[in-house]
Steps between C-alpha positions, in 0.01 A plus 500: 500500500546354846187396683341294222263220602394200291227287658426162339178332619416139419132405514419199724854364504557402860853373568531255209845616390838335486650759736236405757567129468266386221715298261230359273434831319756704303541861620860593409447875462327549835754272663781710353335817632488342846868413471585867452255628762348442841256210511264545793409153621231618743301753300123519540219673320216629713232314304496231230276690260625679188361855523516516876862383515603751233333779695718413801812506281405840356384665824696350790164447671298187569174453314276596791693830510517580128147386408593255223311221679486270195523477122475819299366377166147422379215486749736467797590871463710544814688830505788650693392792720533845342729632774763224468843600370614237248834427336424673166368815667797521737757438226328756280560751780864393512534588133533144374354378175242247618361216294336161499507232229261204497267423788375789716209352701463786753298818494375759463738652240498835681663333801746306283608775254775331300624743234543210256227237519551214254230280646456162333390145579749356252739221591722591205827565680649645184242779500557558872875530453460741206272727701746494790783584256304796365440622854871479586588696185250771587647533849844541344377762250336698777798448733264402779513226761220248466267266684372222273277208590482201267191297581536158337180302444685168534458260669134586570233258376333575170124478440504124439458243775861387517703734281766763559514687170744266333305486174490875442691668217851614588805635324668224302810509720310438825605161630215260566594226741267211579519313828376146543251449786719224643796740526339778704541542874165487679531749787395375843195727508343297215411132458700291255223414254484499121305824461742692721803371309337586167434858607844539657666393175318780316574740785873426474497600132350834598762546774775427246357765266485750787868435563583582140299821535698604806822429313394715204404799711829480690688479169317814381598678822863399448500599134367844593799546733275544803564183701771655719260770623187288544359313796340184359232323701334173401206350688170316459170651606378178667536125505437250223145485354400179673291413805676537834713781355345793313229683705616338825732641764678169544867524413444350155298813421703774670862378541643631172811585301656842550826568317662842517809612311637833617797662325808505718376223727633145518314227314434138575351579842245266658326724751302319777323803648121522490395778263158608384386624162396811693877565520544518121386858437694647796810324362451650155452848645808461718707403194364793300585753772150585615503782757126536545473309828343164571145609424235238583710206379507196726817335370868588536800497270699178478812671363652503849482119521553417134828313546414329828536123512392461864155543651477835680290559816294779343403304188324196640131569450268584210124547476242445228146603420244343265132589467383418144628347180201523269203703627323173585803367693453674834721334758686754717804357673829631640831325559813550703824319409821457700798283397333201664133567570197609299179638648178545300200697624201401284238767554216337303594144592139383505488543121637232272830603344409616145628385162626754250357446154825395334579243768147358514502448124841335492566141405708457815201581721283263297754227564527580870126503567449166325790328670433289810569634753518857366826645632676828422857412576504385863181693574159338487244670279280560803781680685571710193139612467407527869753677715491604866514853638871462579781293356848459648777302334853400589660526158816319602299187574209568265602712198173425316287652781269205553530426874323785675640563850255775596310273740810324634551589871876473455485794259249715690760755608641533149149533355421778745823684415447481122134595537605809695761595243247455221247722674763766565582503127131517407460802727811669362371455145141593595372172365120508456501121540615503862185342639356464848163339570444470123536872434782718367671678789579790272134535395386545860804688634297817560258298713787348698604850599151546643496187713409217264633167626620240251533145631854370460417238238523486121145392413154584627361228727124455456484273806661763726423834339580709810783753469662398829437837663400432865236768465336302221541139606610280787807371315854611580591827327703484182589851395512595134824610338524864402586587140 
Protein backbone atom coordinates (compact mmCIF):
# COMPACT_ATOMS: atom_id res chain seq x y z
CA UNK A 1 0.00 0.00 0.00
CA UNK A 2 2.49 2.59 -1.18
CA UNK A 3 1.52 6.20 -0.71
CA UNK A 4 0.49 6.02 2.95
CA UNK A 5 0.78 9.21 5.01
CA UNK A 6 0.94 9.50 8.80
CA UNK A 7 0.79 13.06 10.12
CA UNK A 8 1.59 13.60 13.81
CA UNK A 9 0.67 17.05 15.17
CA UNK A 10 1.83 18.30 18.56
CA UNK A 11 -0.22 21.07 20.15
CA UNK A 12 1.77 24.17 21.20
CA UNK A 13 5.14 22.41 21.25
CA UNK A 14 7.48 24.87 19.60
CA UNK A 15 11.03 23.52 19.19
CA UNK A 16 11.55 22.18 22.72
CA UNK A 17 12.96 18.82 21.63
CA UNK A 18 16.31 17.14 22.05
CA UNK A 19 16.80 16.90 18.29
CA UNK A 20 16.41 20.69 18.09
CA UNK A 21 18.91 21.33 20.86
CA UNK A 22 16.81 21.30 24.04
CA UNK A 23 18.62 18.99 26.45
CA UNK A 24 16.61 19.65 29.61
CA UNK A 25 13.54 17.67 28.46
CA UNK A 26 13.47 13.98 27.49
CA UNK A 27 12.15 13.28 23.97
CA UNK A 28 13.88 10.03 22.89
CA UNK A 29 11.19 8.81 20.49
CA UNK A 30 10.92 12.04 18.51
CA UNK A 31 14.70 12.33 18.52
CA UNK A 32 14.96 8.80 17.14
CA UNK A 33 12.45 9.66 14.41
CA UNK A 34 14.58 12.66 13.47
CA UNK A 35 17.64 10.42 13.33
CA UNK A 36 15.96 8.27 10.68
CA UNK A 37 14.45 11.19 8.76
CA UNK A 38 14.98 14.70 7.48
CA UNK A 39 14.92 17.34 10.20
CA UNK A 40 14.06 20.70 8.67
CA UNK A 41 15.87 23.32 10.73
CA UNK A 42 14.17 26.30 9.07
CA UNK A 43 10.51 25.31 8.95
CA UNK A 44 7.82 27.93 9.56
CA UNK A 45 4.11 27.88 10.13
CA UNK A 46 2.12 30.71 8.61
CA UNK A 47 0.50 31.71 11.89
CA UNK A 48 0.99 30.82 15.56
CA UNK A 49 -2.63 29.94 16.24
CA UNK A 50 -3.95 26.38 16.52
CA UNK A 51 -6.91 26.18 14.11
CA UNK A 52 -5.45 28.61 11.62
CA UNK A 53 -2.11 26.81 11.45
CA UNK A 54 -3.82 23.45 10.97
CA UNK A 55 -5.89 24.88 8.13
CA UNK A 56 -2.67 25.87 6.35
CA UNK A 57 -1.27 22.35 6.83
CA UNK A 58 -4.46 20.78 5.46
CA UNK A 59 -5.02 23.17 2.54
CA UNK A 60 -1.63 24.43 1.34
CA UNK A 61 -3.12 27.94 1.55
CA UNK A 62 -2.52 30.79 3.97
CA UNK A 63 -5.31 31.75 6.33
CA UNK A 64 -6.38 34.85 4.41
CA UNK A 65 -6.84 32.54 1.40
CA UNK A 66 -8.59 29.60 3.06
CA UNK A 67 -10.84 31.61 5.41
CA UNK A 68 -9.81 29.97 8.69
CA UNK A 69 -8.89 33.37 10.15
CA UNK A 70 -8.83 32.17 13.77
CA UNK A 71 -9.97 29.50 16.22
CA UNK A 72 -12.75 27.17 15.17
CA UNK A 73 -14.29 26.16 18.50
CA UNK A 74 -16.86 27.85 20.75
CA UNK A 75 -17.88 31.43 20.06
CA UNK A 76 -14.86 32.08 17.85
CA UNK A 77 -16.48 29.96 15.10
CA UNK A 78 -14.03 30.63 12.28
CA UNK A 79 -14.54 28.32 9.31
CA UNK A 80 -12.59 27.28 6.24
CA UNK A 81 -14.21 28.46 3.00
CA UNK A 82 -16.56 25.97 1.35
CA UNK A 83 -14.62 25.93 -1.93
CA UNK A 84 -11.25 25.00 -0.38
CA UNK A 85 -9.83 21.56 -1.22
CA UNK A 86 -8.45 20.02 1.98
CA UNK A 87 -6.24 17.02 2.66
CA UNK A 88 -9.05 14.61 3.65
CA UNK A 89 -11.19 15.50 0.63
CA UNK A 90 -8.26 15.16 -1.78
CA UNK A 91 -7.09 11.86 -0.29
CA UNK A 92 -10.64 10.55 -0.38
CA UNK A 93 -10.58 11.22 -4.12
CA UNK A 94 -7.28 9.35 -4.36
CA UNK A 95 -8.94 6.31 -2.84
CA UNK A 96 -7.14 6.47 0.49
CA UNK A 97 -8.73 5.59 3.79
CA UNK A 98 -8.69 8.92 5.62
CA UNK A 99 -8.84 9.39 9.36
CA UNK A 100 -8.08 11.60 12.31
CA UNK A 101 -7.52 10.63 15.94
CA UNK A 102 -7.56 13.16 18.78
CA UNK A 103 -7.71 16.89 18.19
CA UNK A 104 -9.46 18.17 15.04
CA UNK A 105 -9.94 21.92 15.65
CA UNK A 106 -10.90 22.91 12.07
CA UNK A 107 -14.21 23.04 10.28
CA UNK A 108 -16.75 22.69 8.92
CA UNK A 109 -16.89 18.85 8.79
CA UNK A 110 -18.14 18.95 5.19
CA UNK A 111 -14.85 20.55 4.13
CA UNK A 112 -12.79 18.17 6.27
CA UNK A 113 -14.53 14.83 5.47
CA UNK A 114 -12.32 12.29 7.23
CA UNK A 115 -13.83 8.83 6.75
CA UNK A 116 -12.78 7.89 10.29
CA UNK A 117 -13.17 10.67 12.85
CA UNK A 118 -12.09 9.65 16.35
CA UNK A 119 -12.23 13.14 17.78
CA UNK A 120 -11.23 13.46 21.44
CA UNK A 121 -9.69 15.93 23.86
CA UNK A 122 -8.00 13.14 25.81
CA UNK A 123 -4.32 13.20 26.68
CA UNK A 124 -4.36 9.45 27.25
CA UNK A 125 -1.68 8.38 24.79
CA UNK A 126 -2.63 4.75 25.28
CA UNK A 127 -6.11 5.43 23.89
CA UNK A 128 -4.61 7.42 21.02
CA UNK A 129 -2.25 4.59 20.10
CA UNK A 130 -5.04 2.00 20.24
CA UNK A 131 -7.24 4.04 17.92
CA UNK A 132 -4.33 4.49 15.52
CA UNK A 133 -3.68 0.71 15.67
CA UNK A 134 -7.32 0.00 14.82
CA UNK A 135 -7.11 2.39 11.89
CA UNK A 136 -3.98 0.69 10.54
CA UNK A 137 -5.67 -2.71 10.80
CA UNK A 138 -8.70 -1.47 8.92
CA UNK A 139 -6.50 -0.12 6.12
CA UNK A 140 -4.84 -3.53 5.88
CA UNK A 141 -8.19 -5.37 5.81
CA UNK A 142 -9.47 -3.11 3.06
CA UNK A 143 -6.11 -3.23 1.22
CA UNK A 144 -6.20 0.54 0.84
CA UNK A 145 -3.53 3.20 1.22
CA UNK A 146 -4.24 5.62 4.04
CA UNK A 147 -3.88 9.19 5.24
CA UNK A 148 -4.07 9.41 9.04
CA UNK A 149 -3.66 12.47 11.23
CA UNK A 150 -2.97 12.02 14.93
CA UNK A 151 -3.72 15.26 16.75
CA UNK A 152 -2.12 15.10 20.19
CA UNK A 153 -3.50 17.44 22.85
CA UNK A 154 -0.12 17.65 24.60
CA UNK A 155 1.59 19.91 25.44
CA UNK A 156 -1.28 22.43 25.34
CA UNK A 157 -2.29 24.12 28.60
CA UNK A 158 -5.19 22.66 30.53
CA UNK A 159 -8.01 24.72 32.05
CA UNK A 160 -6.05 25.58 35.20
CA UNK A 161 -3.83 28.64 35.51
CA UNK A 162 -0.50 26.84 35.29
CA UNK A 163 -1.21 23.23 34.39
CA UNK A 164 -0.58 21.02 31.37
CA UNK A 165 -2.81 18.02 31.99
CA UNK A 166 -0.33 16.13 34.12
CA UNK A 167 -2.90 15.18 36.76
CA UNK A 168 -5.35 13.54 34.36
CA UNK A 169 -6.01 9.79 34.37
CA UNK A 170 -3.80 7.76 32.05
CA UNK A 171 -3.03 4.14 31.34
CA UNK A 172 -0.98 2.66 34.17
CA UNK A 173 2.05 2.17 31.92
CA UNK A 174 2.26 5.83 30.87
CA UNK A 175 5.47 7.24 32.30
CA UNK A 176 5.04 10.34 34.42
CA UNK A 177 8.22 12.35 34.71
CA UNK A 178 8.49 15.39 36.97
CA UNK A 179 10.95 18.17 36.27
CA UNK A 180 12.26 20.49 38.95
CA UNK A 181 11.83 24.21 38.22
CA UNK A 182 15.55 24.77 38.80
CA UNK A 183 16.41 22.22 36.08
CA UNK A 184 14.42 23.68 33.19
CA UNK A 185 15.90 25.84 30.45
CA UNK A 186 14.23 29.25 30.32
CA UNK A 187 14.11 30.16 26.62
CA UNK A 188 15.37 33.62 25.70
CA UNK A 189 11.89 34.84 24.77
CA UNK A 190 10.85 34.59 28.45
CA UNK A 191 12.16 36.14 31.67
CA UNK A 192 13.87 33.91 34.21
CA UNK A 193 11.43 34.29 37.09
CA UNK A 194 9.88 31.79 39.49
CA UNK A 195 6.45 31.64 37.85
CA UNK A 196 7.94 30.94 34.42
CA UNK A 197 10.15 28.15 35.76
CA UNK A 198 7.20 26.60 37.61
CA UNK A 199 5.08 26.51 34.47
CA UNK A 200 7.94 25.25 32.31
CA UNK A 201 8.52 22.34 34.68
CA UNK A 202 4.89 21.26 34.22
CA UNK A 203 5.13 21.91 30.49
CA UNK A 204 8.16 19.61 30.22
CA UNK A 205 6.16 16.76 31.76
CA UNK A 206 3.53 17.22 29.08
CA UNK A 207 6.20 17.28 26.35
CA UNK A 208 7.65 14.03 27.74
CA UNK A 209 4.20 12.41 27.60
CA UNK A 210 3.74 13.61 24.01
CA UNK A 211 7.02 11.93 23.13
CA UNK A 212 5.77 8.63 24.54
CA UNK A 213 2.61 9.04 22.48
CA UNK A 214 4.60 9.52 19.29
CA UNK A 215 6.63 6.43 20.13
CA UNK A 216 3.51 4.31 20.65
CA UNK A 217 1.89 5.34 17.38
CA UNK A 218 5.11 4.62 15.49
CA UNK A 219 5.33 1.22 17.19
CA UNK A 220 1.75 0.48 16.09
CA UNK A 221 2.66 1.44 12.52
CA UNK A 222 5.67 -0.87 12.64
CA UNK A 223 3.71 -3.73 14.17
CA UNK A 224 1.12 -3.45 11.39
CA UNK A 225 3.90 -3.91 8.83
CA UNK A 226 3.18 -0.54 7.22
CA UNK A 227 6.23 1.53 8.15
CA UNK A 228 8.13 0.77 4.93
CA UNK A 229 5.31 2.21 2.81
CA UNK A 230 4.43 5.24 4.93
CA UNK A 231 5.61 8.83 4.85
CA UNK A 232 5.74 9.98 8.49
CA UNK A 233 5.58 13.68 9.26
CA UNK A 234 5.89 15.19 12.73
CA UNK A 235 5.33 18.88 13.45
CA UNK A 236 3.85 21.35 15.93
CA UNK A 237 0.99 23.65 15.03
CA UNK A 238 2.60 26.70 16.69
CA UNK A 239 5.04 27.81 19.35
CA UNK A 240 4.96 27.18 23.08
CA UNK A 241 1.92 28.49 25.03
CA UNK A 242 3.70 31.44 26.60
CA UNK A 243 3.85 35.16 25.90
CA UNK A 244 6.18 36.21 23.09
CA UNK A 245 5.56 32.88 21.35
CA UNK A 246 2.04 31.56 20.76
CA UNK A 247 -0.20 34.06 18.84
CA UNK A 248 2.82 36.12 17.72
CA UNK A 249 4.69 35.97 14.44
CA UNK A 250 8.05 36.28 16.14
CA UNK A 251 10.24 33.26 15.54
CA UNK A 252 9.38 31.76 18.93
CA UNK A 253 5.81 31.42 17.63
CA UNK A 254 6.35 30.34 14.02
CA UNK A 255 9.83 28.74 13.72
CA UNK A 256 8.87 25.12 14.40
CA UNK A 257 9.87 21.48 14.18
CA UNK A 258 9.22 19.64 10.94
CA UNK A 259 10.49 16.06 10.71
CA UNK A 260 9.76 13.95 7.64
CA UNK A 261 10.64 10.29 7.17
CA UNK A 262 10.16 9.07 3.62
CA UNK A 263 10.71 5.40 2.72
CA UNK A 264 13.74 4.92 0.53
CA UNK A 265 15.31 8.24 1.50
CA UNK A 266 18.37 8.75 3.67
CA UNK A 267 17.89 9.60 7.33
CA UNK A 268 19.79 11.80 9.71
CA UNK A 269 19.55 14.82 7.40
CA UNK A 270 19.65 18.35 8.83
CA UNK A 271 18.06 20.41 6.08
CA UNK A 272 18.73 24.20 6.23
CA UNK A 273 16.26 25.30 3.53
CA UNK A 274 13.35 27.56 4.43
CA UNK A 275 10.10 25.64 4.11
CA UNK A 276 6.55 26.65 4.94
CA UNK A 277 3.72 24.62 6.40
CA UNK A 278 1.92 25.53 3.18
CA UNK A 279 4.35 23.04 1.59
CA UNK A 280 3.12 20.09 3.69
CA UNK A 281 0.00 19.14 1.72
CA UNK A 282 1.68 19.42 -1.71
CA UNK A 283 4.41 17.12 -0.37
CA UNK A 284 1.88 14.53 0.79
CA UNK A 285 0.09 14.62 -2.56
CA UNK A 286 3.37 14.30 -4.43
CA UNK A 287 4.27 11.21 -2.37
CA UNK A 288 0.82 9.68 -2.94
CA UNK A 289 1.02 10.12 -6.72
CA UNK A 290 -1.56 12.85 -7.14
CA UNK A 291 -2.19 13.62 -10.82
CA UNK A 292 -4.93 16.19 -10.39
CA UNK A 293 -2.78 19.28 -10.93
CA UNK A 294 -1.72 21.94 -8.47
CA UNK A 295 -5.20 23.30 -7.87
CA UNK A 296 -5.29 26.47 -5.75
CA UNK A 297 -2.54 25.33 -3.38
CA UNK A 298 0.12 27.89 -2.54
CA UNK A 299 2.87 25.55 -1.35
CA UNK A 300 5.17 23.15 -3.19
CA UNK A 301 6.47 19.66 -2.53
CA UNK A 302 9.69 19.36 -0.54
CA UNK A 303 10.44 15.84 -1.78
CA UNK A 304 12.85 17.25 -4.37
CA UNK A 305 15.00 18.83 -1.62
CA UNK A 306 14.46 16.27 1.12
CA UNK A 307 18.09 15.15 1.35
CA UNK A 308 19.69 18.55 0.81
CA UNK A 309 22.18 19.71 3.43
CA UNK A 310 23.00 23.04 1.75
CA UNK A 311 20.83 26.13 1.41
CA UNK A 312 19.42 26.35 -2.12
CA UNK A 313 18.76 29.65 -3.96
CA UNK A 314 15.07 28.91 -4.52
CA UNK A 315 14.31 28.07 -0.88
CA UNK A 316 15.31 31.21 0.97
CA UNK A 317 12.05 32.98 1.74
CA UNK A 318 8.79 32.17 3.52
CA UNK A 319 5.70 34.25 4.31
CA UNK A 320 3.12 34.21 7.08
CA UNK A 321 -0.34 35.56 7.74
CA UNK A 322 -2.18 36.13 11.04
CA UNK A 323 -5.48 37.93 11.55
CA UNK A 324 -7.22 36.52 14.66
CA UNK A 325 -6.62 34.04 17.44
CA UNK A 326 -9.80 34.28 19.49
CA UNK A 327 -12.64 36.34 17.98
CA UNK A 328 -11.71 39.18 20.34
CA UNK A 329 -8.02 39.04 19.34
CA UNK A 330 -8.09 41.03 16.11
CA UNK A 331 -4.55 41.97 15.15
CA UNK A 332 -3.84 41.40 11.45
CA UNK A 333 -0.16 41.14 10.63
CA UNK A 334 2.00 39.55 7.93
CA UNK A 335 5.62 38.45 7.99
CA UNK A 336 8.38 37.68 5.54
CA UNK A 337 11.42 35.62 6.59
CA UNK A 338 14.76 35.10 4.82
CA UNK A 339 17.76 33.24 6.29
CA UNK A 340 18.90 36.47 7.93
CA UNK A 341 16.12 39.07 7.96
CA UNK A 342 12.54 39.23 9.20
CA UNK A 343 9.98 41.82 8.10
CA UNK A 344 6.63 42.34 9.85
CA UNK A 345 3.80 44.43 8.41
CA UNK A 346 1.39 45.19 11.27
CA UNK A 347 -1.85 46.31 9.65
CA UNK A 348 -3.71 47.33 12.83
CA UNK A 349 -0.63 48.59 14.64
CA UNK A 350 -2.56 51.34 16.43
CA UNK A 351 -4.33 48.67 18.48
CA UNK A 352 -2.66 47.15 21.52
CA UNK A 353 -1.46 43.62 20.85
CA UNK A 354 -4.13 41.35 22.43
CA UNK A 355 -3.84 38.62 25.04
CA UNK A 356 -5.34 35.22 24.37
CA UNK A 357 -7.38 33.93 27.29
CA UNK A 358 -5.05 31.08 28.24
CA UNK A 359 -1.98 33.32 28.27
CA UNK A 360 -3.66 36.16 30.17
CA UNK A 361 -4.78 33.74 32.87
CA UNK A 362 -1.40 32.09 33.24
CA UNK A 363 0.79 32.26 36.32
CA UNK A 364 3.74 33.25 34.15
CA UNK A 365 1.95 36.40 32.96
CA UNK A 366 0.97 37.21 36.54
CA UNK A 367 4.62 36.98 37.50
CA UNK A 368 5.77 39.07 34.55
CA UNK A 369 3.29 41.91 35.10
CA UNK A 370 4.18 42.19 38.79
CA UNK A 371 7.92 42.11 38.24
CA UNK A 372 9.83 45.40 38.06
CA UNK A 373 10.52 46.23 35.32
CA UNK A 374 8.08 43.96 33.46
CA UNK A 375 10.11 42.28 30.71
CA UNK A 376 9.20 39.48 28.30
CA UNK A 377 12.58 38.03 27.54
CA UNK A 378 14.65 40.90 26.14
CA UNK A 379 11.51 42.77 25.09
CA UNK A 380 9.93 45.41 27.27
CA UNK A 381 6.26 44.94 28.06
CA UNK A 382 5.47 48.22 26.31
CA UNK A 383 7.18 47.07 23.09
CA UNK A 384 5.31 43.77 23.26
CA UNK A 385 1.93 45.46 23.58
CA UNK A 386 2.50 48.50 21.34
CA UNK A 387 4.13 47.75 18.03
CA UNK A 388 4.86 49.96 15.02
CA UNK A 389 3.46 49.59 11.52
CA UNK A 390 6.66 47.89 10.33
CA UNK A 391 9.34 45.84 12.02
CA UNK A 392 12.66 44.78 10.49
CA UNK A 393 15.17 42.56 12.26
CA UNK A 394 18.64 41.27 11.52
CA UNK A 395 18.35 37.80 13.02
CA UNK A 396 22.07 37.12 12.90
CA UNK A 397 22.70 40.01 15.29
CA UNK A 398 19.30 40.01 17.01
CA UNK A 399 17.67 36.55 17.04
CA UNK A 400 15.04 37.62 19.58
CA UNK A 401 13.69 40.38 17.28
CA UNK A 402 13.91 43.25 19.75
CA UNK A 403 15.98 45.89 17.90
CA UNK A 404 13.73 47.22 15.17
CA UNK A 405 15.71 48.52 12.18
CA UNK A 406 12.72 49.78 10.19
CA UNK A 407 13.56 53.43 10.89
CA UNK A 408 17.33 52.99 10.54
CA UNK A 409 18.59 54.90 7.45
CA UNK A 410 21.31 52.29 6.94
CA UNK A 411 18.59 49.71 6.30
CA UNK A 412 16.25 51.87 4.19
CA UNK A 413 17.08 50.06 0.95
CA UNK A 414 16.58 46.64 2.51
CA UNK A 415 13.29 47.76 4.09
CA UNK A 416 12.06 48.98 0.72
CA UNK A 417 13.00 45.70 -0.97
CA UNK A 418 11.29 43.51 1.65
CA UNK A 419 8.24 45.77 1.69
CA UNK A 420 7.97 45.36 -2.09
CA UNK A 421 8.33 41.60 -1.88
CA UNK A 422 5.69 41.45 0.84
CA UNK A 423 3.25 43.49 -1.22
CA UNK A 424 3.87 41.33 -4.27
CA UNK A 425 3.03 38.24 -2.21
CA UNK A 426 -0.10 39.89 -0.79
CA UNK A 427 -1.26 40.66 -4.32
CA UNK A 428 -0.51 37.14 -5.54
CA UNK A 429 -2.53 35.68 -2.67
CA UNK A 430 -5.30 38.30 -3.00
CA UNK A 431 -4.86 39.32 0.61
CA UNK A 432 -7.83 41.41 1.81
CA UNK A 433 -5.48 43.00 4.37
CA UNK A 434 -3.29 44.74 1.80
CA UNK A 435 -4.14 48.26 2.94
CA UNK A 436 -3.64 51.70 1.43
CA UNK A 437 -4.89 54.89 3.08
CA UNK A 438 -6.56 52.76 5.78
CA UNK A 439 -8.69 50.78 3.34
CA UNK A 440 -8.41 47.31 1.81
CA UNK A 441 -7.09 47.58 -1.75
CA UNK A 442 -9.06 44.50 -2.69
CA UNK A 443 -12.31 45.99 -1.34
CA UNK A 444 -12.02 49.04 -3.60
CA UNK A 445 -10.40 47.37 -6.62
CA UNK A 446 -13.46 47.97 -8.80
CA UNK A 447 -13.24 51.68 -7.99
CA UNK A 448 -9.54 51.74 -8.84
CA UNK A 449 -10.42 50.54 -12.32
CA UNK A 450 -12.67 53.59 -12.63
CA UNK A 451 -10.08 56.16 -11.62
CA UNK A 452 -10.01 56.11 -7.82
CA UNK A 453 -6.66 57.29 -6.49
CA UNK A 454 -5.23 55.71 -3.34
CA UNK A 455 -2.45 57.64 -1.61
CA UNK A 456 0.70 55.56 -1.33
CA UNK A 457 0.61 55.20 2.45
CA UNK A 458 -0.58 52.50 4.84
CA UNK A 459 -2.86 54.54 7.11
CA UNK A 460 -5.37 57.33 6.61
CA UNK A 461 -3.94 60.72 7.59
CA UNK A 462 -6.58 62.97 9.18
CA UNK A 463 -4.22 65.97 9.01
CA UNK A 464 -3.71 65.58 5.24
CA UNK A 465 -6.80 63.80 3.97
CA UNK A 466 -6.25 64.69 0.29
CA UNK A 467 -5.77 61.80 -2.13
CA UNK A 468 -2.76 63.38 -3.84
CA UNK A 469 -4.54 63.73 -7.18
CA UNK A 470 -3.48 67.11 -8.67
CA UNK A 471 -7.06 67.62 -9.74
CA UNK A 472 -8.18 67.44 -6.12
CA UNK A 473 -5.40 69.16 -4.22
CA UNK A 474 -2.24 71.20 -4.65
CA UNK A 475 0.02 68.42 -3.36
CA UNK A 476 2.25 66.32 -5.60
CA UNK A 477 0.36 63.42 -7.19
CA UNK A 478 0.72 59.99 -5.64
CA UNK A 479 -1.06 57.48 -7.82
CA UNK A 480 -2.91 54.56 -6.29
CA UNK A 481 -1.81 51.00 -6.95
CA UNK A 482 -4.10 48.90 -9.11
CA UNK A 483 -5.36 45.58 -7.76
